[in-house]
C-alpha positions in Angstrom: 11.7 -15.8 11.7 8.4 -15.2 11.7 7.3 -12.8 8.8 5.6 -11.5 11.1 7.2 -8.8 12.2 8.0 -7.9 8.9 5.6 -4.6 7.6 5.7 -5.0 4.4 4.3 -8.7 4.6 1.8 -8.3 7.7 -0.2 -5.6 5.2 -0.6 -7.7 2.0 -0.9 -12.0 2.7 -0.5 -14.1 6.3 2.9 -16.2 6.7 0.8 -19.4 7.3 -0.8 -18.9 3.2 2.0 -17.9 1.9 3.8 -21.5 3.2 0.9 -23.2 2.5 0.5 -21.6 -1.3 4.4 -21.1 -2.2 6.4 -22.3 -0.2 9.3 -22.0 -3.0 8.8 -18.2 -3.0 8.8 -18.1 0.6 11.9 -20.0 1.4 13.9 -17.9 -1.3 12.2 -14.6 0.6 13.3 -15.8 4.4 16.9 -17.5 3.7 18.0 -14.1 1.6 16.6 -12.0 4.0 18.3 -14.1 6.5 22.2 -14.2 4.4 21.9 -10.4 3.7 21.1 -9.8 7.7 18.2 -7.2 7.2 14.9 -7.9 7.2 12.3 -8.2 4.2 11.3 -3.9 4.6 15.0 -3.8 2.5 13.2 -5.7 -0.6 9.7 -4.3 -0.6 11.8 -0.7 -0.5 13.6 -1.8 -3.5 10.8 -3.0 -5.3 8.7 -1.0 -4.3 10.8 2.5 -5.3 12.4 0.9 -8.7 10.3 -1.8 -9.3 13.8 -3.7 -9.2 15.5 -5.6 -7.2 19.0 -6.9 -6.9 17.8 -10.2 -6.7 15.5 -11.2 -9.2 14.5 -14.6 -7.3 13.3 -12.1 -4.4 12.0 -9.5 -6.7 9.6 -12.2 -8.5 8.6 -13.9 -4.9 7.6 -10.4 -3.5 5.5 -9.3 -6.3 4.0 -12.6 -6.7 3.0 -12.0 -3.0 2.5 -8.0 -3.4 -0.3 -8.0 -5.9 -2.8 -6.2 -5.4 -6.1 -6.9 -4.8 -8.1 -3.8 -5.3 -11.8 -4.0 -5.1 -12.9 0.1 -4.0 -13.2 2.3 -6.8 -12.0 6.0 -6.4 -15.3 7.2 -5.1 -14.7 5.1 -2.1 -11.4 5.4 -1.2 -12.0 9.4 -0.9 -14.7 8.8 0.9 -13.1 6.1 3.1 -10.1 9.9 3.5 -13.4 12.2 4.5 -14.6 9.6 7.3 -11.5 9.8 8.8 -11.4 13.0 9.1 -10.5 13.4 12.9 -7.3 11.8 11.8 -4.4 14.6 12.2 -2.5 12.9 9.3 -5.3 14.1 6.5 -5.8 17.4 8.1 -5.0 18.6 4.7 -5.3 16.3 2.1 -9.5 16.1 3.9 -9.9 19.4 1.9 -8.5 18.2 -1.4 -10.9 15.3 -1.5 -13.6 16.9 -0.5 -13.2 19.0 -4.1 -12.3 15.8 -6.0 -15.6 14.4 -4.6 -17.8 17.6 -6.4 -16.2 16.9 -9.8 -16.0 15.2 -12.7 -13.8 12.1 -12.5 -12.9 12.8 -16.2 -11.3 15.9 -16.0 -7.7 16.5 -15.8 -8.7 18.2 -12.8 -9.6 15.4 -10.9 -6.8 13.5 -11.5 -5.1 17.2 -10.0 -6.9 16.9 -7.1 -5.7 12.6 -6.6 -2.2 14.4 -6.6 -2.7 16.5 -4.2 -4.8 14.1 -2.0 -1.9 11.1 -2.3 0.7 13.9 -1.6 -1.1 15.0 1.4 -1.7 11.4 2.9 1.9 10.3 2.4 2.0 10.0 6.3 -1.5 8.1 7.1 -0.9 5.5 8.9 -3.3 2.9 11.0 -3.9 4.0 14.5 -5.9 2.6 17.6 -7.6 6.0 16.9 -9.5 4.6 13.2 -10.7 1.6 12.4 -9.4 1.6 8.6 -7.3 -1.4 8.5 -3.2 -1.1 7.6 -5.0 -3.1 4.3 -7.5 -0.3 3.4 -5.1 2.4 3.2 -2.7 0.8 1.2 -5.5 0.0 -1.4 -6.9 3.4 -1.1 -3.2 4.4 -2.3 -3.6 2.3 -4.8 -6.7 2.9 -6.6 -5.9 6.9 -5.9 -2.5 6.6 -7.8 -4.1 4.2 -11.0 -6.6 6.8 -11.0 -4.4 9.3 -11.3 -2.1 8.2 -13.8 
């Protein structure tokens, strides 16, 4: 079984890196995915919505492997969306981004705009029409989610 078949891993980390750095966690994830006869997407969905996976070992291993490495700030995240103005999935988010970039980032109104942006970018995925990678999109979402809270 190759981890490259699972989108939840391809966004986070390279399979060979996982094998070399944390072979125990890798083995647990593979074993559980094969045993349950479903892919790691199941665990990704379970963890991302409730932060609680039925299998504690898998939950810990997955969280360790997919720790977010945030390098962009809120303004850069908004500018990344603005750069992808031609992507149909961002049609409505673009207007909220333009407005958010004009606001003071310490205000409640700015945080509300970030929530609007997040809601209207939920279908944004990597596409051939854009040079933005899936990892950048994921990081962008994480930055905006953190800043809006």
